[in-house]
N, CA, C and O atoms as a Maestro MAE file, in Angstrom:
{
 s_m_m2io_version
 :::
 2.0.0
}

f_m_ct {
 s_m_title
 :::
 protein
 m_atom[348] {
  # First column is atom index #
  i_m_mmod_type
  r_m_x_coord
  r_m_y_coord
  r_m_z_coord
  i_m_residue_number
  s_m_chain_name
  s_m_pdb_residue_name
  s_m_pdb_atom_name
  i_m_atomic_number
  :::
  1 25 -37.329 31.359 56.512 1 A "MET " " N  " 7
  2 3 -36.222 30.981 55.662 1 A "MET " " CA " 6
  3 2 -36.426 29.331 55.535 1 A "MET " " C  " 6
  4 15 -36.679 28.494 56.401 1 A "MET " " O  " 8
  5 25 -36.198 29.203 54.012 2 A "GLY " " N  " 7
  6 3 -36.287 27.708 53.439 2 A "GLY " " CA " 6
  7 2 -34.989 26.818 53.829 2 A "GLY " " C  " 6
  8 15 -33.980 27.239 54.395 2 A "GLY " " O  " 8
  9 25 -35.223 25.594 53.431 3 A "PRO " " N  " 7
  10 3 -34.268 24.557 53.546 3 A "PRO " " CA " 6
  11 2 -32.905 25.163 53.096 3 A "PRO " " C  " 6
  12 15 -31.863 24.997 53.729 3 A "PRO " " O  " 8
  13 25 -33.011 25.894 51.925 4 A "ASP " " N  " 7
  14 3 -31.826 26.512 51.189 4 A "ASP " " CA " 6
  15 2 -31.137 27.334 51.728 4 A "ASP " " C  " 6
  16 15 -30.001 27.598 51.335 4 A "ASP " " O  " 8
  17 25 -31.726 27.911 52.768 5 A "ALA " " N  " 7
  18 3 -30.952 29.253 53.322 5 A "ALA " " CA " 6
  19 2 -29.645 29.086 53.770 5 A "ALA " " C  " 6
  20 15 -28.962 30.109 53.796 5 A "ALA " " O  " 8
  21 25 -29.110 27.998 54.144 6 A "ASP " " N  " 7
  22 3 -27.815 27.994 54.626 6 A "ASP " " CA " 6
  23 2 -26.722 27.874 53.302 6 A "ASP " " C  " 6
  24 15 -25.522 28.125 53.413 6 A "ASP " " O  " 8
  25 25 -27.248 27.528 52.294 7 A "ALA " " N  " 7
  26 3 -26.565 27.743 51.078 7 A "ALA " " CA " 6
  27 2 -26.105 29.085 50.773 7 A "ALA " " C  " 6
  28 15 -25.118 29.251 50.056 7 A "ALA " " O  " 8
  29 25 -26.772 30.078 51.282 8 A "LEU " " N  " 7
  30 3 -26.401 31.516 51.163 8 A "LEU " " CA " 6
  31 2 -25.426 31.953 52.033 8 A "LEU " " C  " 6
  32 15 -24.928 33.055 51.805 8 A "LEU " " O  " 8
  33 25 -24.984 31.198 53.155 9 A "ASP " " N  " 7
  34 3 -23.902 31.496 54.057 9 A "ASP " " CA " 6
  35 2 -22.645 31.613 53.465 9 A "ASP " " C  " 6
  36 15 -21.781 32.381 53.887 9 A "ASP " " O  " 8
  37 25 -22.511 30.862 52.481 10 A "ASP " " N  " 7
  38 3 -21.194 30.367 51.797 10 A "ASP " " CA " 6
  39 2 -20.490 31.901 51.581 10 A "ASP " " C  " 6
  40 15 -21.095 32.791 50.982 10 A "ASP " " O  " 8
  41 25 -19.341 32.059 52.063 11 A "ALA " " N  " 7
  42 3 -18.737 33.202 51.870 11 A "ALA " " CA " 6
  43 2 -18.334 33.722 50.266 11 A "ALA " " C  " 6
  44 15 -18.504 34.893 49.929 11 A "ALA " " O  " 8
  45 25 -17.818 32.752 49.402 12 A "PRO " " N  " 7
  46 3 -17.411 32.939 48.070 12 A "PRO " " CA " 6
  47 2 -18.732 33.528 47.282 12 A "PRO " " C  " 6
  48 15 -18.750 34.525 46.561 12 A "PRO " " O  " 8
  49 25 -19.849 32.647 47.608 13 A "LEU " " N  " 7
  50 3 -21.106 32.902 46.998 13 A "LEU " " CA " 6
  51 2 -21.620 34.317 47.329 13 A "LEU " " C  " 6
  52 15 -21.990 35.101 46.455 13 A "LEU " " O  " 8
  53 25 -21.620 34.611 48.727 14 A "MET " " N  " 7
  54 3 -21.814 35.906 49.054 14 A "MET " " CA " 6
  55 2 -20.875 37.045 48.448 14 A "MET " " C  " 6
  56 15 -21.349 38.166 48.259 14 A "MET " " O  " 8
  57 25 -19.743 36.803 48.189 15 A "ALA " " N  " 7
  58 3 -18.745 37.891 47.378 15 A "ALA " " CA " 6
  59 2 -19.425 37.948 45.968 15 A "ALA " " C  " 6
  60 15 -19.807 39.037 45.541 15 A "ALA " " O  " 8
  61 25 -19.576 36.886 45.286 16 A "ALA " " N  " 7
  62 3 -20.269 36.745 44.027 16 A "ALA " " CA " 6
  63 2 -21.745 37.671 43.936 16 A "ALA " " C  " 6
  64 15 -22.099 38.407 43.015 16 A "ALA " " O  " 8
  65 25 -22.323 37.423 44.972 17 A "LEU " " N  " 7
  66 3 -23.782 38.229 44.826 17 A "LEU " " CA " 6
  67 2 -23.409 39.539 45.025 17 A "LEU " " C  " 6
  68 15 -24.194 40.340 44.517 17 A "LEU " " O  " 8
  69 25 -22.460 40.020 45.602 18 A "SER " " N  " 7
  70 3 -22.259 41.408 45.888 18 A "SER " " CA " 6
  71 2 -21.202 42.277 44.879 18 A "SER " " C  " 6
  72 15 -20.803 43.421 45.094 18 A "SER " " O  " 8
  73 25 -20.916 41.552 43.903 19 A "ALA " " N  " 7
  74 3 -20.040 41.902 42.709 19 A "ALA " " CA " 6
  75 2 -20.654 43.162 42.300 19 A "ALA " " C  " 6
  76 15 -21.868 43.345 42.382 19 A "ALA " " O  " 8
  77 25 -19.840 44.024 41.865 20 A "LYS " " N  " 7
  78 3 -20.309 45.175 41.469 20 A "LYS " " CA " 6
  79 2 -19.933 45.395 40.116 20 A "LYS " " C  " 6
  80 15 -18.786 45.104 39.777 20 A "LYS " " O  " 8
  81 25 -20.951 45.993 39.074 21 A "GLY " " N  " 7
  82 3 -20.503 46.280 37.797 21 A "GLY " " CA " 6
  83 2 -19.300 47.002 37.388 21 A "GLY " " C  " 6
  84 15 -19.064 48.063 37.964 21 A "GLY " " O  " 8
  85 25 -18.594 46.633 36.579 22 A "ARG " " N  " 7
  86 3 -17.374 47.318 36.283 22 A "ARG " " CA " 6
  87 2 -17.259 47.572 34.804 22 A "ARG " " C  " 6
  88 15 -17.256 46.740 33.896 22 A "ARG " " O  " 8
  89 25 -17.151 49.071 34.727 23 A "LYS " " N  " 7
  90 3 -17.228 49.409 33.135 23 A "LYS " " CA " 6
  91 2 -15.843 49.448 32.488 23 A "LYS " " C  " 6
  92 15 -14.928 50.073 33.026 23 A "LYS " " O  " 8
  93 25 -15.675 48.763 31.301 24 A "ARG " " N  " 7
  94 3 -14.672 48.724 30.466 24 A "ARG " " CA " 6
  95 2 -14.705 49.178 29.224 24 A "ARG " " C  " 6
  96 15 -15.834 49.308 28.749 24 A "ARG " " O  " 8
  97 25 -13.812 49.454 28.564 25 A "SER " " N  " 7
  98 3 -13.968 49.864 27.173 25 A "SER " " CA " 6
  99 2 -13.443 48.671 26.241 25 A "SER " " C  " 6
  100 15 -12.566 47.926 26.679 25 A "SER " " O  " 8
  101 25 -13.843 48.530 25.273 26 A "VAL " " N  " 7
  102 3 -13.666 47.248 24.357 26 A "VAL " " CA " 6
  103 2 -13.751 47.875 22.908 26 A "VAL " " C  " 6
  104 15 -14.741 48.526 22.576 26 A "VAL " " O  " 8
  105 25 -12.722 47.669 22.084 27 A "LEU " " N  " 7
  106 3 -12.905 47.976 20.767 27 A "LEU " " CA " 6
  107 2 -13.509 46.857 19.920 27 A "LEU " " C  " 6
  108 15 -13.069 45.717 19.773 27 A "LEU " " O  " 8
  109 25 -14.630 47.420 19.380 28 A "ILE " " N  " 7
  110 3 -15.741 46.288 18.551 28 A "ILE " " CA " 6
  111 2 -15.988 46.837 17.032 28 A "ILE " " C  " 6
  112 15 -16.734 47.795 16.828 28 A "ILE " " O  " 8
  113 25 -15.302 46.155 15.984 29 A "ALA " " N  " 7
  114 3 -15.326 46.653 14.839 29 A "ALA " " CA " 6
  115 2 -14.883 48.029 14.522 29 A "ALA " " C  " 6
  116 15 -15.336 48.760 13.641 29 A "ALA " " O  " 8
  117 25 -13.851 48.301 15.435 30 A "GLY " " N  " 7
  118 3 -13.079 49.468 15.114 30 A "GLY " " CA " 6
  119 2 -13.700 50.768 16.081 30 A "GLY " " C  " 6
  120 15 -13.358 51.948 16.012 30 A "GLY " " O  " 8
  121 25 -14.506 50.282 16.806 31 A "HIS " " N  " 7
  122 3 -15.173 51.700 17.693 31 A "HIS " " CA " 6
  123 2 -15.020 51.075 19.131 31 A "HIS " " C  " 6
  124 15 -15.169 49.874 19.355 31 A "HIS " " O  " 8
  125 25 -14.727 51.962 20.023 32 A "ALA " " N  " 7
  126 3 -14.587 51.811 21.424 32 A "ALA " " CA " 6
  127 2 -15.949 51.884 21.763 32 A "ALA " " C  " 6
  128 15 -16.728 52.720 21.304 32 A "ALA " " O  " 8
  129 25 -16.225 51.014 22.560 33 A "THR " " N  " 7
  130 3 -17.677 50.491 23.070 33 A "THR " " CA " 6
  131 2 -17.396 50.410 24.702 33 A "THR " " C  " 6
  132 15 -16.390 49.887 25.181 33 A "THR " " O  " 8
  133 25 -18.534 51.062 25.524 34 A "SER " " N  " 7
  134 3 -18.238 50.832 26.943 34 A "SER " " CA " 6
  135 2 -19.024 49.593 27.459 34 A "SER " " C  " 6
  136 15 -20.116 49.399 26.924 34 A "SER " " O  " 8
  137 25 -18.664 48.827 28.316 35 A "ILE " " N  " 7
  138 3 -19.564 47.668 28.708 35 A "ILE " " CA " 6
  139 2 -19.516 47.378 30.088 35 A "ILE " " C  " 6
  140 15 -18.419 46.982 30.482 35 A "ILE " " O  " 8
  141 25 -20.387 47.467 30.898 36 A "THR " " N  " 7
  142 3 -20.707 47.087 32.500 36 A "THR " " CA " 6
  143 2 -21.095 45.841 32.419 36 A "THR " " C  " 6
  144 15 -22.049 45.321 31.839 36 A "THR " " O  " 8
  145 25 -20.028 45.309 33.236 37 A "LEU " " N  " 7
  146 3 -20.390 43.938 33.710 37 A "LEU " " CA " 6
  147 2 -19.636 43.262 34.901 37 A "LEU " " C  " 6
  148 15 -18.411 43.387 34.894 37 A "LEU " " O  " 8
  149 25 -20.157 42.628 35.823 38 A "GLU " " N  " 7
  150 3 -19.506 42.147 37.132 38 A "GLU " " CA " 6
  151 2 -18.463 41.600 36.911 38 A "GLU " " C  " 6
  152 15 -18.448 41.197 35.748 38 A "GLU " " O  " 8
  153 25 -17.395 41.335 37.548 39 A "ASP " " N  " 7
  154 3 -16.126 40.690 37.497 39 A "ASP " " CA " 6
  155 2 -16.208 39.233 37.220 39 A "ASP " " C  " 6
  156 15 -15.425 38.722 36.420 39 A "ASP " " O  " 8
  157 25 -17.191 38.477 37.892 40 A "PRO " " N  " 7
  158 3 -17.445 36.996 37.648 40 A "PRO " " CA " 6
  159 2 -17.576 36.818 36.097 40 A "PRO " " C  " 6
  160 15 -16.902 36.054 35.406 40 A "PRO " " O  " 8
  161 25 -18.651 37.737 35.641 41 A "PHE " " N  " 7
  162 3 -18.841 37.484 34.099 41 A "PHE " " CA " 6
  163 2 -17.713 37.912 33.196 41 A "PHE " " C  " 6
  164 15 -17.563 37.378 32.096 41 A "PHE " " O  " 8
  165 25 -16.842 38.951 33.676 42 A "TRP " " N  " 7
  166 3 -15.688 39.157 32.687 42 A "TRP " " CA " 6
  167 2 -14.788 37.978 32.791 42 A "TRP " " C  " 6
  168 15 -14.220 37.584 31.772 42 A "TRP " " O  " 8
  169 25 -14.580 37.287 34.105 43 A "ASP " " N  " 7
  170 3 -13.699 36.201 34.288 43 A "ASP " " CA " 6
  171 2 -14.096 35.077 33.390 43 A "ASP " " C  " 6
  172 15 -13.259 34.505 32.692 43 A "ASP " " O  " 8
  173 25 -15.386 34.743 33.396 44 A "ALA " " N  " 7
  174 3 -15.942 33.849 32.512 44 A "ALA " " CA " 6
  175 2 -15.963 33.961 31.064 44 A "ALA " " C  " 6
  176 15 -15.814 32.943 30.387 44 A "ALA " " O  " 8
  177 25 -16.125 35.045 30.546 45 A "LEU " " N  " 7
  178 3 -15.754 35.443 29.333 45 A "LEU " " CA " 6
  179 2 -14.316 35.292 28.692 45 A "LEU " " C  " 6
  180 15 -14.038 34.910 27.555 45 A "LEU " " O  " 8
  181 25 -13.495 35.682 29.689 46 A "LYS " " N  " 7
  182 3 -12.025 35.645 29.281 46 A "LYS " " CA " 6
  183 2 -11.881 34.051 29.170 46 A "LYS " " C  " 6
  184 15 -11.396 33.500 28.181 46 A "LYS " " O  " 8
  185 25 -12.303 33.455 30.169 47 A "SER " " N  " 7
  186 3 -12.139 31.919 30.273 47 A "SER " " CA " 6
  187 2 -12.696 31.025 28.811 47 A "SER " " C  " 6
  188 15 -12.168 30.008 28.361 47 A "SER " " O  " 8
  189 25 -13.718 31.634 28.343 48 A "LEU " " N  " 7
  190 3 -14.449 30.953 27.116 48 A "LEU " " CA " 6
  191 2 -13.682 31.616 25.990 48 A "LEU " " C  " 6
  192 15 -13.602 30.924 24.976 48 A "LEU " " O  " 8
  193 25 -13.042 32.928 25.940 49 A "ALA " " N  " 7
  194 3 -12.427 33.259 24.735 49 A "ALA " " CA " 6
  195 2 -11.143 32.531 24.817 49 A "ALA " " C  " 6
  196 15 -10.727 32.196 23.708 49 A "ALA " " O  " 8
  197 25 -10.411 32.198 25.795 50 A "ARG " " N  " 7
  198 3 -9.074 31.275 25.811 50 A "ARG " " CA " 6
  199 2 -9.560 29.880 25.270 50 A "ARG " " C  " 6
  200 15 -8.942 29.278 24.391 50 A "ARG " " O  " 8
  201 25 -10.572 29.465 25.785 51 A "ALA " " N  " 7
  202 3 -10.846 28.091 25.323 51 A "ALA " " CA " 6
  203 2 -11.418 27.932 23.907 51 A "ALA " " C  " 6
  204 15 -11.590 26.833 23.379 51 A "ALA " " O  " 8
  205 25 -11.685 29.049 23.364 52 A "LYS " " N  " 7
  206 3 -12.086 28.981 21.694 52 A "LYS " " CA " 6
  207 2 -10.907 29.439 21.035 52 A "LYS " " C  " 6
  208 15 -10.760 29.232 19.830 52 A "LYS " " O  " 8
  209 25 -10.015 30.070 21.743 53 A "GLY " " N  " 7
  210 3 -8.555 30.330 21.065 53 A "GLY " " CA " 6
  211 2 -8.768 31.841 20.423 53 A "GLY " " C  " 6
  212 15 -8.000 32.201 19.530 53 A "GLY " " O  " 8
  213 25 -9.644 32.576 20.812 54 A "VAL " " N  " 7
  214 3 -10.069 33.909 20.353 54 A "VAL " " CA " 6
  215 2 -9.440 34.984 21.456 54 A "VAL " " C  " 6
  216 15 -9.081 34.677 22.592 54 A "VAL " " O  " 8
  217 25 -9.395 36.119 20.955 55 A "THR " " N  " 7
  218 3 -9.344 37.256 21.705 55 A "THR " " CA " 6
  219 2 -10.474 37.596 22.613 55 A "THR " " C  " 6
  220 15 -11.588 37.335 22.159 55 A "THR " " O  " 8
  221 25 -10.419 38.158 23.878 56 A "LEU " " N  " 7
  222 3 -11.791 38.656 24.120 56 A "LEU " " CA " 6
  223 2 -12.436 39.787 23.239 56 A "LEU " " C  " 6
  224 15 -13.593 39.637 22.845 56 A "LEU " " O  " 8
  225 25 -11.845 40.715 22.976 57 A "PRO " " N  " 7
  226 3 -12.623 41.566 21.990 57 A "PRO " " CA " 6
  227 2 -13.324 40.773 20.916 57 A "PRO " " C  " 6
  228 15 -14.547 40.843 20.792 57 A "PRO " " O  " 8
  229 25 -12.529 39.975 20.091 58 A "ARG " " N  " 7
  230 3 -12.947 39.067 19.221 58 A "ARG " " CA " 6
  231 2 -13.995 38.400 19.493 58 A "ARG " " C  " 6
  232 15 -14.817 38.469 18.579 58 A "ARG " " O  " 8
  233 25 -14.430 37.569 20.661 59 A "LEU " " N  " 7
  234 3 -15.488 36.824 21.367 59 A "LEU " " CA " 6
  235 2 -16.698 37.956 21.374 59 A "LEU " " C  " 6
  236 15 -17.847 37.694 21.018 59 A "LEU " " O  " 8
  237 25 -16.279 39.198 21.815 60 A "ILE " " N  " 7
  238 3 -17.501 40.294 22.404 60 A "ILE " " CA " 6
  239 2 -17.969 40.606 21.064 60 A "ILE " " C  " 6
  240 15 -19.187 40.654 20.897 60 A "ILE " " O  " 8
  241 25 -17.184 40.828 20.070 61 A "GLU " " N  " 7
  242 3 -17.512 41.175 18.697 61 A "GLU " " CA " 6
  243 2 -18.466 40.228 18.066 61 A "GLU " " C  " 6
  244 15 -19.482 40.604 17.482 61 A "GLU " " O  " 8
  245 25 -18.121 39.040 18.195 62 A "ASP " " N  " 7
  246 3 -19.073 37.957 17.645 62 A "ASP " " CA " 6
  247 2 -20.434 37.735 18.245 62 A "ASP " " C  " 6
  248 15 -21.427 37.377 17.611 62 A "ASP " " O  " 8
  249 25 -20.371 38.006 19.644 63 A "ILE " " N  " 7
  250 3 -21.607 38.047 20.383 63 A "ILE " " CA " 6
  251 2 -22.494 39.317 19.934 63 A "ILE " " C  " 6
  252 15 -23.688 39.286 19.638 63 A "ILE " " O  " 8
  253 25 -21.711 40.349 19.947 64 A "ASP " " N  " 7
  254 3 -22.429 41.792 19.537 64 A "ASP " " CA " 6
  255 2 -23.138 41.517 18.073 64 A "ASP " " C  " 6
  256 15 -24.309 41.838 17.873 64 A "ASP " " O  " 8
  257 25 -22.467 41.007 17.257 65 A "GLU " " N  " 7
  258 3 -22.996 40.542 15.758 65 A "GLU " " CA " 6
  259 2 -24.467 39.966 15.716 65 A "GLU " " C  " 6
  260 15 -25.360 40.462 15.030 65 A "GLU " " O  " 8
  261 25 -24.627 38.758 16.607 66 A "ARG " " N  " 7
  262 3 -25.598 38.070 17.085 66 A "ARG " " CA " 6
  263 2 -26.687 38.273 17.870 66 A "ARG " " C  " 6
  264 15 -27.708 37.585 17.882 66 A "ARG " " O  " 8
  265 25 -26.420 39.339 18.597 67 A "ARG " " N  " 7
  266 3 -27.289 39.730 19.707 67 A "ARG " " CA " 6
  267 2 -28.853 40.103 19.403 67 A "ARG " " C  " 6
  268 15 -29.265 40.588 18.349 67 A "ARG " " O  " 8
  269 25 -29.552 39.806 20.429 68 A "GLY " " N  " 7
  270 3 -30.906 40.369 20.237 68 A "GLY " " CA " 6
  271 2 -31.415 41.303 21.327 68 A "GLY " " C  " 6
  272 15 -32.596 41.634 21.424 68 A "GLY " " O  " 8
  273 25 -30.528 41.667 22.068 69 A "THR " " N  " 7
  274 3 -30.602 42.410 23.100 69 A "THR " " CA " 6
  275 2 -29.594 43.559 23.430 69 A "THR " " C  " 6
  276 15 -28.874 43.912 22.496 69 A "THR " " O  " 8
  277 25 -29.451 44.174 24.603 70 A "ASN " " N  " 7
  278 3 -28.337 45.009 24.721 70 A "ASN " " CA " 6
  279 2 -27.184 44.168 25.147 70 A "ASN " " C  " 6
  280 15 -27.362 43.116 25.761 70 A "ASN " " O  " 8
  281 25 -25.849 44.678 24.787 71 A "LEU " " N  " 7
  282 3 -24.793 44.010 24.893 71 A "LEU " " CA " 6
  283 2 -24.272 43.429 26.180 71 A "LEU " " C  " 6
  284 15 -23.792 42.296 26.220 71 A "LEU " " O  " 8
  285 25 -24.370 44.223 27.243 72 A "SER " " N  " 7
  286 3 -24.325 43.398 28.477 72 A "SER " " CA " 6
  287 2 -25.136 42.331 28.874 72 A "SER " " C  " 6
  288 15 -24.830 41.317 29.501 72 A "SER " " O  " 8
  289 25 -26.270 42.714 28.399 73 A "SER " " N  " 7
  290 3 -27.337 41.284 28.838 73 A "SER " " CA " 6
  291 2 -26.755 39.988 27.855 73 A "SER " " C  " 6
  292 15 -26.556 38.838 28.243 73 A "SER " " O  " 8
  293 25 -26.572 40.458 26.646 74 A "ALA " " N  " 7
  294 3 -26.280 39.397 25.701 74 A "ALA " " CA " 6
  295 2 -24.853 38.638 26.213 74 A "ALA " " C  " 6
  296 15 -24.701 37.430 26.031 74 A "ALA " " O  " 8
  297 25 -23.995 39.334 26.763 75 A "LEU " " N  " 7
  298 3 -22.723 38.795 27.323 75 A "LEU " " CA " 6
  299 2 -23.101 37.796 28.572 75 A "LEU " " C  " 6
  300 15 -22.562 36.692 28.653 75 A "LEU " " O  " 8
  301 25 -24.020 38.229 29.502 76 A "ARG " " N  " 7
  302 3 -24.289 37.670 30.518 76 A "ARG " " CA " 6
  303 2 -25.077 36.264 30.111 76 A "ARG " " C  " 6
  304 15 -24.960 35.200 30.718 76 A "ARG " " O  " 8
  305 25 -25.915 36.508 28.933 77 A "LEU " " N  " 7
  306 3 -26.790 35.171 28.534 77 A "LEU " " CA " 6
  307 2 -25.764 34.183 27.814 77 A "LEU " " C  " 6
  308 15 -25.835 32.975 28.042 77 A "LEU " " O  " 8
  309 25 -24.890 34.664 27.015 78 A "TYR " " N  " 7
  310 3 -23.872 34.038 26.557 78 A "TYR " " CA " 6
  311 2 -22.966 33.021 27.619 78 A "TYR " " C  " 6
  312 15 -22.649 31.855 27.383 78 A "TYR " " O  " 8
  313 25 -22.718 33.638 28.581 79 A "VAL " " N  " 7
  314 3 -21.925 32.915 29.856 79 A "VAL " " CA " 6
  315 2 -22.972 32.205 30.421 79 A "VAL " " C  " 6
  316 15 -22.496 31.104 30.700 79 A "VAL " " O  " 8
  317 25 -24.113 32.235 30.735 80 A "LEU " " N  " 7
  318 3 -25.101 31.307 31.292 80 A "LEU " " CA " 6
  319 2 -25.446 30.220 30.476 80 A "LEU " " C  " 6
  320 15 -25.715 29.121 30.960 80 A "LEU " " O  " 8
  321 25 -25.459 30.526 28.863 81 A "TYR " " N  " 7
  322 3 -25.675 29.375 28.034 81 A "TYR " " CA " 6
  323 2 -24.324 28.375 28.313 81 A "TYR " " C  " 6
  324 15 -24.403 27.255 28.817 81 A "TYR " " O  " 8
  325 25 -23.439 28.841 28.002 82 A "HIS " " N  " 7
  326 3 -22.230 28.019 28.259 82 A "HIS " " CA " 6
  327 2 -22.064 27.189 29.473 82 A "HIS " " C  " 6
  328 15 -21.666 26.026 29.397 82 A "HIS " " O  " 8
  329 25 -22.351 27.745 30.551 83 A "LEU " " N  " 7
  330 3 -22.357 27.170 31.991 83 A "LEU " " CA " 6
  331 2 -23.399 26.089 31.974 83 A "LEU " " C  " 6
  332 15 -23.195 25.031 32.571 83 A "LEU " " O  " 8
  333 25 -24.689 26.354 31.202 84 A "GLU " " N  " 7
  334 3 -25.658 25.309 31.322 84 A "GLU " " CA " 6
  335 2 -25.398 24.290 30.385 84 A "GLU " " C  " 6
  336 15 -26.305 23.468 30.261 84 A "GLU " " O  " 8
  337 25 -24.300 24.119 29.632 85 A "GLN " " N  " 7
  338 3 -23.839 23.150 28.427 85 A "GLN " " CA " 6
  339 2 -22.995 22.419 29.209 85 A "GLN " " C  " 6
  340 15 -22.996 21.245 28.840 85 A "GLN " " O  " 8
  341 25 -22.270 22.626 30.141 86 A "ARG " " N  " 7
  342 3 -21.304 21.699 31.018 86 A "ARG " " CA " 6
  343 2 -21.866 20.433 31.243 86 A "ARG " " C  " 6
  344 15 -23.048 20.492 31.579 86 A "ARG " " O  " 8
  345 25 -21.396 19.322 31.163 87 A "PRO " " N  " 7
  346 3 -21.978 18.047 31.644 87 A "PRO " " CA " 6
  347 2 -22.019 17.973 33.198 87 A "PRO " " C  " 6
  348 15 -22.475 16.976 33.757 87 A "PRO " " O  " 8
  :::
 }
 m_bond[347] {
  # First column is bond index #
  i_m_from
  i_m_to
  i_m_order
  :::
  1 1 2 1
  2 2 3 1
  3 3 4 2
  4 3 5 1
  5 5 6 1
  6 6 7 1
  7 7 8 2
  8 7 9 1
  9 9 10 1
  10 10 11 1
  11 11 12 2
  12 11 13 1
  13 13 14 1
  14 14 15 1
  15 15 16 2
  16 15 17 1
  17 17 18 1
  18 18 19 1
  19 19 20 2
  20 19 21 1
  21 21 22 1
  22 22 23 1
  23 23 24 2
  24 23 25 1
  25 25 26 1
  26 26 27 1
  27 27 28 2
  28 27 29 1
  29 29 30 1
  30 30 31 1
  31 31 32 2
  32 31 33 1
  33 33 34 1
  34 34 35 1
  35 35 36 2
  36 35 37 1
  37 37 38 1
  38 38 39 1
  39 39 40 2
  40 39 41 1
  41 41 42 1
  42 42 43 1
  43 43 44 2
  44 43 45 1
  45 45 46 1
  46 46 47 1
  47 47 48 2
  48 47 49 1
  49 49 50 1
  50 50 51 1
  51 51 52 2
  52 51 53 1
  53 53 54 1
  54 54 55 1
  55 55 56 2
  56 55 57 1
  57 57 58 1
  58 58 59 1
  59 59 60 2
  60 59 61 1
  61 61 62 1
  62 62 63 1
  63 63 64 2
  64 63 65 1
  65 65 66 1
  66 66 67 1
  67 67 68 2
  68 67 69 1
  69 69 70 1
  70 70 71 1
  71 71 72 2
  72 71 73 1
  73 73 74 1
  74 74 75 1
  75 75 76 2
  76 75 77 1
  77 77 78 1
  78 78 79 1
  79 79 80 2
  80 79 81 1
  81 81 82 1
  82 82 83 1
  83 83 84 2
  84 83 85 1
  85 85 86 1
  86 86 87 1
  87 87 88 2
  88 87 89 1
  89 89 90 1
  90 90 91 1
  91 91 92 2
  92 91 93 1
  93 93 94 1
  94 94 95 1
  95 95 96 2
  96 95 97 1
  97 97 98 1
  98 98 99 1
  99 99 100 2
  100 99 101 1
  101 101 102 1
  102 102 103 1
  103 103 104 2
  104 103 105 1
  105 105 106 1
  106 106 107 1
  107 107 108 2
  108 107 109 1
  109 109 110 1
  110 110 111 1
  111 111 112 2
  112 111 113 1
  113 113 114 1
  114 114 115 1
  115 115 116 2
  116 115 117 1
  117 117 118 1
  118 118 119 1
  119 119 120 2
  120 119 121 1
  121 121 122 1
  122 122 123 1
  123 123 124 2
  124 123 125 1
  125 125 126 1
  126 126 127 1
  127 127 128 2
  128 127 129 1
  129 129 130 1
  130 130 131 1
  131 131 132 2
  132 131 133 1
  133 133 134 1
  134 134 135 1
  135 135 136 2
  136 135 137 1
  137 137 138 1
  138 138 139 1
  139 139 140 2
  140 139 141 1
  141 141 142 1
  142 142 143 1
  143 143 144 2
  144 143 145 1
  145 145 146 1
  146 146 147 1
  147 147 148 2
  148 147 149 1
  149 149 150 1
  150 150 151 1
  151 151 152 2
  152 151 153 1
  153 153 154 1
  154 154 155 1
  155 155 156 2
  156 155 157 1
  157 157 158 1
  158 158 159 1
  159 159 160 2
  160 159 161 1
  161 161 162 1
  162 162 163 1
  163 163 164 2
  164 163 165 1
  165 165 166 1
  166 166 167 1
  167 167 168 2
  168 167 169 1
  169 169 170 1
  170 170 171 1
  171 171 172 2
  172 171 173 1
  173 173 174 1
  174 174 175 1
  175 175 176 2
  176 175 177 1
  177 177 178 1
  178 178 179 1
  179 179 180 2
  180 179 181 1
  181 181 182 1
  182 182 183 1
  183 183 184 2
  184 183 185 1
  185 185 186 1
  186 186 187 1
  187 187 188 2
  188 187 189 1
  189 189 190 1
  190 190 191 1
  191 191 192 2
  192 191 193 1
  193 193 194 1
  194 194 195 1
  195 195 196 2
  196 195 197 1
  197 197 198 1
  198 198 199 1
  199 199 200 2
  200 199 201 1
  201 201 202 1
  202 202 203 1
  203 203 204 2
  204 203 205 1
  205 205 206 1
  206 206 207 1
  207 207 208 2
  208 207 209 1
  209 209 210 1
  210 210 211 1
  211 211 212 2
  212 211 213 1
  213 213 214 1
  214 214 215 1
  215 215 216 2
  216 215 217 1
  217 217 218 1
  218 218 219 1
  219 219 220 2
  220 219 221 1
  221 221 222 1
  222 222 223 1
  223 223 224 2
  224 223 225 1
  225 225 226 1
  226 226 227 1
  227 227 228 2
  228 227 229 1
  229 229 230 1
  230 230 231 1
  231 231 232 2
  232 231 233 1
  233 233 234 1
  234 234 235 1
  235 235 236 2
  236 235 237 1
  237 237 238 1
  238 238 239 1
  239 239 240 2
  240 239 241 1
  241 241 242 1
  242 242 243 1
  243 243 244 2
  244 243 245 1
  245 245 246 1
  246 246 247 1
  247 247 248 2
  248 247 249 1
  249 249 250 1
  250 250 251 1
  251 251 252 2
  252 251 253 1
  253 253 254 1
  254 254 255 1
  255 255 256 2
  256 255 257 1
  257 257 258 1
  258 258 259 1
  259 259 260 2
  260 259 261 1
  261 261 262 1
  262 262 263 1
  263 263 264 2
  264 263 265 1
  265 265 266 1
  266 266 267 1
  267 267 268 2
  268 267 269 1
  269 269 270 1
  270 270 271 1
  271 271 272 2
  272 271 273 1
  273 273 274 1
  274 274 275 1
  275 275 276 2
  276 275 277 1
  277 277 278 1
  278 278 279 1
  279 279 280 2
  280 279 281 1
  281 281 282 1
  282 282 283 1
  283 283 284 2
  284 283 285 1
  285 285 286 1
  286 286 287 1
  287 287 288 2
  288 287 289 1
  289 289 290 1
  290 290 291 1
  291 291 292 2
  292 291 293 1
  293 293 294 1
  294 294 295 1
  295 295 296 2
  296 295 297 1
  297 297 298 1
  298 298 299 1
  299 299 300 2
  300 299 301 1
  301 301 302 1
  302 302 303 1
  303 303 304 2
  304 303 305 1
  305 305 306 1
  306 306 307 1
  307 307 308 2
  308 307 309 1
  309 309 310 1
  310 310 311 1
  311 311 312 2
  312 311 313 1
  313 313 314 1
  314 314 315 1
  315 315 316 2
  316 315 317 1
  317 317 318 1
  318 318 319 1
  319 319 320 2
  320 319 321 1
  321 321 322 1
  322 322 323 1
  323 323 324 2
  324 323 325 1
  325 325 326 1
  326 326 327 1
  327 327 328 2
  328 327 329 1
  329 329 330 1
  330 330 331 1
  331 331 332 2
  332 331 333 1
  333 333 334 1
  334 334 335 1
  335 335 336 2
  336 335 337 1
  337 337 338 1
  338 338 339 1
  339 339 340 2
  340 339 341 1
  341 341 342 1
  342 342 343 1
  343 343 344 2
  344 343 345 1
  345 345 346 1
  346 346 347 1
  347 347 348 2
  :::
 }
}
């Protein structure tokens, strides 16, 4: 094990790394769409939607209109992009 092995002993991190995908149905452009994401991604998307002053379905619809990959991956990449933009 490398010097960063102790970092993986953090209980909240271990819980996040063990998160199971949860399937949810979201209405996008008038159609029900099933999306599977882990809870930490759902939570981050809800926070980003609140910060932008839009509903979660509206944010997902905006991402859906601009995506170049499957929707679940696009949502994860959107969250990652915004995390990387933090100071």
